[in-house]
C-alpha positions in Angstrom: 23.5 75.3 106.3 23.7 72.4 104.0 27.0 72.9 102.1 28.5 70.7 99.4 32.2 70.9 98.7 33.1 69.7 95.3 36.9 69.0 95.3 38.7 67.9 98.4 42.4 68.6 97.6 44.4 70.4 100.3 42.2 73.5 100.3 38.8 71.8 99.8 39.5 69.3 102.6 40.5 72.1 104.9 37.4 74.1 104.1 35.2 71.1 104.7 36.8 70.6 108.1 36.2 74.2 109.1 32.6 74.0 108.0 32.0 70.9 110.0 33.6 72.5 113.1 31.2 75.4 112.8 28.2 73.1 112.7 27.3 73.1 109.0 25.9 69.9 107.4 28.6 69.1 104.9 28.7 66.8 101.9 31.9 66.2 100.0 32.9 64.7 96.7 36.2 64.3 94.8 37.0 62.8 91.5 39.6 60.7 93.3 37.4 59.1 96.0 40.2 58.3 98.3 40.9 62.0 98.7 37.3 62.6 100.1 36.9 59.4 102.2 38.8 60.6 105.3 36.4 63.4 105.7 33.7 60.9 106.5 35.5 60.3 109.8 35.1 64.0 110.6 31.3 63.9 110.1 30.9 64.7 106.4 28.7 62.8 104.1 30.9 61.4 101.3 29.1 61.3 98.0 29.9 58.8 95.2 29.2 61.3 92.4 28.9 65.0 91.9 25.2 64.9 91.0 24.3 63.1 94.2 26.5 65.4 96.2 24.5 68.6 95.3 21.0 67.1 95.6 20.1 68.8 98.9 22.7 71.6 98.9 21.9 75.2 99.9 25.5 76.2 99.0 27.8 74.5 96.6 31.6 75.3 96.8 33.7 74.6 93.8 37.2 74.0 95.1 38.9 72.5 92.1 42.3 72.8 90.3 41.6 74.5 87.0 39.0 75.5 84.4 38.7 72.1 82.9 37.8 70.6 86.2 35.3 73.2 87.1 33.6 72.9 83.7 33.5 69.1 84.0 31.9 69.2 87.4 29.4 71.8 86.5 28.3 69.8 83.5 27.9 66.7 85.7 26.0 68.3 88.6 24.4 71.6 87.6 21.0 70.1 86.9 20.8 68.1 90.1 21.0 70.9 92.7 18.0 72.7 94.1 17.0 75.7 92.0 17.7 78.1 94.8 21.2 76.8 95.7 24.0 79.2 95.5 27.1 78.0 93.6 30.3 79.6 94.9 33.3 79.6 92.5 36.4 79.2 94.7 38.9 77.8 92.1 41.6 80.0 90.6 40.8 79.7 86.9 41.8 83.1 85.6 39.9 85.7 83.6 39.0 83.6 80.6 38.2 80.6 82.8 35.9 82.7 84.9 34.1 83.9 81.8 33.5 80.3 80.8 32.1 79.4 84.2 29.8 82.5 84.1 28.5 81.4 80.7 27.8 77.9 82.0 26.0 79.3 85.0 23.8 81.3 82.7 23.2 78.2 80.5 22.0 76.1 83.5 20.2 78.9 85.3 22.2 78.6 88.5 23.0 81.4 90.9 26.8 82.0 90.9 29.1 84.1 93.0 32.8 84.1 93.8 34.7 83.5 97.0 38.3 83.2 96.1 40.5 81.8 98.9 43.6 83.7 99.9 45.7 81.4 102.1 47.1 78.0 102.2 46.4 74.5 103.7 46.8 75.4 107.4 44.5 78.5 107.3 41.9 76.5 105.4 41.9 73.9 108.1 41.8 76.6 110.8 39.0 78.7 109.2 41.4 81.6 108.8 41.4 82.2 105.1 40.8 85.6 103.6 37.8 85.3 101.3 37.8 87.5 98.2 34.1 87.7 97.4 32.3 89.0 94.3 28.7 88.9 93.2 25.3 90.5 94.0 25.4 91.8 97.6 22.1 90.0 98.5 23.5 86.7 97.4 26.7 87.1 99.3 24.7 88.0 102.4 22.9 84.6 102.0 26.2 82.7 102.1 27.8 84.8 104.8 27.6 82.0 107.5 29.7 79.8 105.1 32.2 82.6 104.4 32.6 83.3 108.2 33.1 79.6 108.9 36.1 79.3 106.5 37.6 82.8 106.6 38.9 85.2 109.2 37.7 88.1 107.0 35.9 88.7 103.7 36.9 91.3 101.2 34.1 92.4 98.9 35.9 92.8 95.5 32.8 93.9 93.5 29.4 93.0 92.3 30.6 91.2 89.2 31.7 87.6 89.2 35.2 88.1 88.0 36.2 90.9 90.4 37.2 88.3 92.9 39.3 86.5 90.4 41.0 89.8 89.5 41.9 90.5 93.1 43.1 86.9 93.6 45.4 87.1 90.6 46.9 90.4 91.9 47.4 88.8 95.4 49.0 85.7 94.0 51.4 87.8 91.9 52.6 89.2 95.2 52.9 85.8 96.9 54.9 84.4 93.9 57.1 87.5 94.0 57.8 87.7 97.7 58.5 83.9 98.0 60.9 83.9 95.1 62.6 87.1 96.3 63.1 85.5 99.7 64.8 82.5 98.1 67.0 84.8 96.1 68.1 86.8 99.1 69.0 83.7 101.1 71.0 82.4 98.2 72.9 85.6 97.7 73.8 85.7 101.4 74.9 82.1 101.4 77.0 82.6 98.2 78.7 85.6 99.7 79.8 83.6 102.7 77.5 84.7 105.5 74.8 82.8 107.4 71.6 83.2 105.3 69.5 83.3 108.4 71.0 86.8 109.0 68.9 88.1 106.2 65.7 87.3 108.0 67.2 88.8 111.2 68.1 92.0 109.3 64.6 92.6 107.9 62.8 91.6 111.2 60.7 94.5 112.5 61.8 96.9 109.7 59.6 98.7 107.1 60.6 96.0 104.6 59.7 93.1 106.9 57.1 90.5 105.9 55.7 87.6 107.9 55.5 85.6 104.8 59.2 86.0 104.1 59.9 84.6 107.5 57.5 81.7 107.1 58.8 80.7 103.7 62.4 81.6 104.5 62.5 79.4 107.5 61.2 76.5 105.4 64.0 77.2 102.8 66.6 77.3 105.5 65.4 74.0 107.0 64.9 72.4 103.5 61.4 71.5 104.7 58.9 71.7 101.8 55.8 69.9 103.1 53.1 71.4 100.8 50.9 74.2 102.1 50.6 75.6 98.6 52.0 73.3 96.0 54.6 74.8 93.7 52.9 73.6 90.5 49.6 75.1 91.6 51.3 78.5 91.9 53.0 77.9 88.5 49.5 77.5 87.0 48.4 80.7 88.6 51.5 82.6 87.3 50.5 81.5 83.9 47.0 82.9 84.4 48.4 86.1 85.8 50.8 86.5 82.8 48.0 85.9 80.3 45.8 88.5 81.9 48.6 91.0 82.2 49.6 90.6 78.6 46.0 90.9 77.4 45.6 94.2 79.3 48.9 95.8 78.3 50.7 95.3 81.7 54.4 94.5 81.4 55.1 90.8 82.0 58.9 91.2 82.5 58.8 90.2 86.2 56.1 87.6 85.6 58.1 86.0 82.8 61.1 85.7 85.2 58.9 84.3 87.9 57.6 81.7 85.5 61.1 80.6 84.6 62.2 80.3 88.2 59.3 78.3 89.4 59.5 76.1 86.3 63.2 75.4 87.1 62.2 74.3 90.6 59.4 72.1 89.3 61.8 70.5 86.7 64.1 69.7 89.6 61.3 67.6 91.1 59.7 70.1 93.5 56.3 70.5 91.7 54.4 68.8 94.4 56.4 70.5 97.2 55.5 73.7 98.9 56.2 77.0 97.0 59.1 77.5 99.4 61.0 75.0 97.2 61.4 77.8 94.6 64.5 78.7 96.7 66.2 75.7 95.3 66.2 77.3 91.8 68.8 79.9 93.0 71.4 77.4 94.1 73.6 74.9 92.2 74.4 71.4 93.4 
């Protein structure tokens, strides 16, 4: 299929590579051109502007940072894509942001669905994301070859654009919690005078085990924070989750604490590092 990827940060670039590997005809664009240029070497067409990027697209993926970016790009390009193109909202923009995007889609008469991406940089590059899809079933069927190229599985969250966002916010609340909890447990073990690696050994294979705790815990132990999921990106998502919880009457006690912990790590200079760097918030120099 002819697929345009608008936004080639860590996730968008990985998605583009997976699409190319599976034989799709891929056009990419990024507001910072230097972020898109390397994909030309992998076989993608690198567009100079968003409008040109979507001119021949059958599927347009929005893989951008926040609501403002999605709105800006839609305003630039919505009128230039073929009328039968399917626009796929992949950006984590929260409940209110999604409502804004839906309204814009209606304004421009474009077909919009969701395919939120659960995973980080490496799974995006490997085509092993979990896709959280929402929208009319017949439209999702049309883009199934794209979803299969970038994801190991697709979870249908519902028929309404916004159901995928709801599931993504719930999933990212879990990711934020388990990563911070791993950092806390390692810090407690270290402070009490034992090798913190013993914590990971202790939970290994038990009912409380988590592969994610090992992945992020090993990064924490090594002090290696090469970004798979940037800490400030998850901070943004925690804010969206907190806003949604507050608006629907869900307690934000844990979310408020998570927000503070990730903010502390960011303030210490780890905003662009991997979310594993949240472990630094539990230790004192």
